[in-house]
N, C-alpha and C positions, 0 to 999 in steps of 0.2 A: 613319958610313957604316952602320955596324952598329945606329945610331938608326935612320935612315932606313927600313933594310927593318921593323926590329922596328914601327915607326910604321905603314909601308905594309902590313905582317900584318895590323894591329888594325883598321884600316881596311877591310880587305876583311873581316872578320871580323866585324866591325859590320853592313858591309852585305850580309853574307848571312844575320846571323841577325835583319834586317830587311827583309830580302827588298828590299835597295835595288841599284842595281845604274845602271849609266849606259846610256842608249838605244843608243847603238852599241855596246855590248859585248855580247855573248851570254852568256846564262845560262850556266854551268857544265851539264851535263848529270848525270843522276844515274838511279842506277838508280830505276825504277819500286817501290814499296814491294811487301812481296809479298802475293798473294790472296790470305787470309784464307778455308777454305770455312766455306762458311754454311750450317746444314743449317735448315731449311726444315720447322716442323711440318704434318704432312700433318692436313687437315681431315675430321672424322667424315661422313660420310653420314647426312643426317637421318634418324630412324627415323619409318616411317609410320604411320600414326597406327591401330593394330589395333581400335580401338572403333569407327571408323564401320566400318572394314571388316568386321565381325563383322555388327553393324547391317545395313549393305545386303544379305548376303549372308541373313541372316534374312527380309528384305524380298522378296528373292526364292525364296529356298522357297515360303513365303506365297504368292504371287504365283503359282508354276505349282502350289500344291495349289488353290489359288481357281478358276485356269482349269481341271482338272481335274474339279472339282466340278461348276463350272456347264457343262461338255462334257457331263455323266453327264445333269445335268438336263434342258440340252436333247434329247438322246436320251429321257429319260423323256417330254418333254411330247410330242415328235414320234410318239413310240409311240403315246402315248394318242389322240392328235387323230387317227393315219392308221387306228385299230381302234379308237374309242371303248372306252367303260366300258359295261359291257354291265349290263344294269337301272339305269340311272343317269339319271336325267331333271331337269331346271330347271324351278320353278315362273315361269311369269309372270303376273303380276296381271292381271286384266280390268275387276276393279271392288273398289275399297276400301273395307277393313273392318278389323275387331278380328281381328288376327294368330290371339288365342283362340280365335277359332270360322271353320273354313271350311268352301266349298262348292266342292268339285274335278267339276271337265269334263274329260271321256276324251272326244278326238277317233276316229272310226270313219270312216275315206273311203277312196273308192276300190274295187277290187274284194277281196272277204271274200278270205283264203287263210288259209295255216297259218302265217306272217311276221303277217297281222293281228293272229290270236288271239294270237300269242306276245306282240305288242306291248302288246295291254288287256291280257293275265296279268301282266304283266312293270309296267304301270301300277295296275292293282288292288294289286301286294303293296305298293305304295306306299303307296297307301291306307288298305289294314288297318292298317300301320305309325305312321299320323300318326294319331292320337286327337282330334286336333283336327277333323278331317274329322266332319262334321254330315250331308252330304247328298251325293250324284253328280246329275251332269248328264252323260249320251252323247250327243254330240254327232253325229248320225249324216247320211252323206253318201255313198249308197252303195248301188248298184243289186243291191248282192248277190254270191257267187261260189260257192266248194264246199260242199257238205252240210257236211262237218264242218268246215268254220273258222266257218262260219255258229253251228253246234251248239253249238261249242266256248264261243263266244261268249256266248250264249245260255245256256249253263251257268253261266258265273262271275257274270255278271251275278247270277242269280237265285240261286246260292249266295250272294254279296255278302248281297242283301237278308237273306235268313232267319237268315245268321250273326250279322251285324253291327247287324241290325235297324235299317238306315237308309235313308230315300228315297231310291230313283234315277226320276229322270225320264227321258224320251228325247225328245231336241228334234230335229228332223229338219228339213232343210234340204237345198235342192234335188233328189235322191232319194234314196228309201228306198223301195228294191223289192225285192221277194223275201225273198234272204237279209236285203238292208237293215230291213227290217220284220220278218222273223224275230228279230232280235236286241232291236226294238224293243220286243216283246209281251214281256219278258223284263221288262222297268220296269214300276215300279207306276203310271206316266201317261205319256200320250203328247202332247208340243205337235208342231206341225209349223207351217212359217211359207207364208203362205199361197199362194206359189208350188211347193210341195214336190208332186213327182208319188210316188208310193204305192202300196201294192196288189201286184197281180202276183204273187199267192200259188198256189207251183205250182213245177214242175218242171222242169226242160228236160234232152235230152243228143243230144248229136249227133257223131260223127265222117265222117271222111273214106275216101271208097271209093276207090284207087287201081288199082281193075282195069284197068279201061279203058285209061290210060294207059301203065303196066306191059309188058301185052301188048300191046295193038293200036297204040300210038306208037312204045312204047319195044324191044317184043320179048322182054322178061323174065317169065318164067313162073315165080311164086313155089311154091315145095317147100314144106309144111306137114305136118308129121308129128303125130299130137295121139291122147293116151290113148282122148279120149271123142267122141262128134258136137258138142260142144255145148262143146266147151275153148277155140276161141277164138269163139263167138259174140258178137258181129257180126264179124267178119271185113273186113279193107278191102282184101283184095284178092278178092274176090266182091261181087256184090250181095245186099241184105239180101231173106229172104222174109219172108212174112207168118209163116212161125209162129219164126222170129227176132223180129220184131217185136212179138209176144206174148209171146215169151219175157225179152224187155228190160221190157217193159213189168209183166210180173207178177213179176219180181226189182230192178228198179230204181226205175222210174219209180212205181211202184203204192206201195213201201214208205215210197219219201221225201217223198212227197205227203200220206200220211195222216200222218207223222211232222210234217208242217208243219202242217196243218190240226186237227191235236190240240193243237199248241205256242199255236196263235193262240185256238183256244178257252178253252185251260187260262188263256193271259195278259188272255183280253180278258173280263172281269168278264158285261158285257152279252150279249154272243154266245154262242149256244148252238151246237152240234157241227154243226146244220143251216144254223144262218145261214152259218155260215166256209165249207162244201160249197158253199153258194149263191153267194157271195164269190169262192170259190179254184179261176177258169175261168180264170187268169189275166191278167182284166182291169187294169189299172189305173186309178189314182182319184187325180181333184184333192183338193184334202184338203177341199172343201166339202161332193163328195161322201163322201171317206173319212167324216167328222163326221158327217154323215146316215146313213152303215152302221154305225156306232159303231167305227169302225176306230182313231180318235184320240181325244182328248179335248178338244181345244181348238186352237183356230189365234193365233199369235202368235211373236213374235220370243223371243230369248234371255233379256231385259229377266223377260218372263211366266215363262221358266222357270226362274230366277232366284227369282222371287217363289213362286212352286210350292211350291220345293223347301222354299225357307225357312218356309214354315207347314205343310208337312209334317212340317218337322224344330223347330216348337216354336221357331225362332229369330224375331227381328228382325232383326239386321243380320250379314253374314258377308262376309271378305273372299275373294270369288269367283277360283282358280287353275285356271291350265292348265298341262296338262303337258306339255312339250318334251322332244322328244329331240335330245341334243347335235350336234352338226353332228362326223361324223367321213369320213375320207380314205377309209375303206374302204368305208363306208354308200355313200357319193356313188359309189365306182367301180363299186359293186355295179348300184345302180342303170342306170347309164350301161350297163355290159356286159347287163344282160336288156334293156335296148334294141337291142341288138345280134342281127342273126340268125346264130343257131349249128344247124347241124347237127349233130346226134348222137344216140348210141339213146336221152336221154331225148325229146328232141324228136321225134323218130319215133313214140317211145311215143304223146307225147299226141297227134301226131295222126291215129295210126290208132287209136287206145282211145275209145271213149265215154266223156265227161266230164259227168257225172250235176250236174246245178248247178243251188241256186238264186238264181237270176238273171236279170234281166229284159235279154231279148237284143237287144234296140234299142242299148243304151247302149254 
């Protein structure tokens, strides 16, 4: 019996060790093995690549600086575009030739005034600095204008001829009358297109008389205080008397007329002072009449004027250039604003004060 118990225990131990049990017999329950604490090592966060971070930071800073620089350049360009650069001109080539030898064409167009005189003076400064210029053509298309403006242009052309000793030819187009002709006689020779109107040697002055409008229509009585009787002659507030007419003739018209006649006589070697006085009745002349009266030297076009300058300068080939003022917003707005009627003290002064002009009045 003891042996059977021992054998049975041996069998049970064997089945237990080999995990053998009978199907119907439940496995003996055993406590689960203790769960050991597992320590999971923490993974380190990947480090950012500091090299790329520095690179993109540098790119960002450079981009900001570049944008600031571009913005400043843009402001400068807009400022130059708006205001224009004083005394800056561009050259437009109107006839090809060697760049070492130039003939410059300077335009004189429209009513002559102080602005026209300043523009020509600035162009002459450019010409004086360019030693490649061998001669000038003054392209005139003007009915004249103010006495002072016409005389300033005349003096500048004459001074250039004497100081630089280079030929200057006047080329007339359209209208070159009164002050337009006054400036032309400063040139060595004068060529005019077949359809040009010239002459009108003389002086004109005029002003508005507002007496009837103010007193009779508006009931306004002007009150004038003056130190002498002739202080406001001629006055826009009273009709012009014969004495006032004679006064203006002697003080304004006469001296300006004598100056004009003398300038033409000095500029036209084939005309005497008496010849000019005979022609200086204010008449305009066609180019054929002007040629017969020796007011001009030749009838022709720009090509003939260029060839004449070449001949006088002693050159066979030359590049012909014309000076242009770059477009500026300020200049454009100035022109536009001048076309708008503005009533201010300056305009009232101009309307009420006699304007003594070298101007063909039909223009």
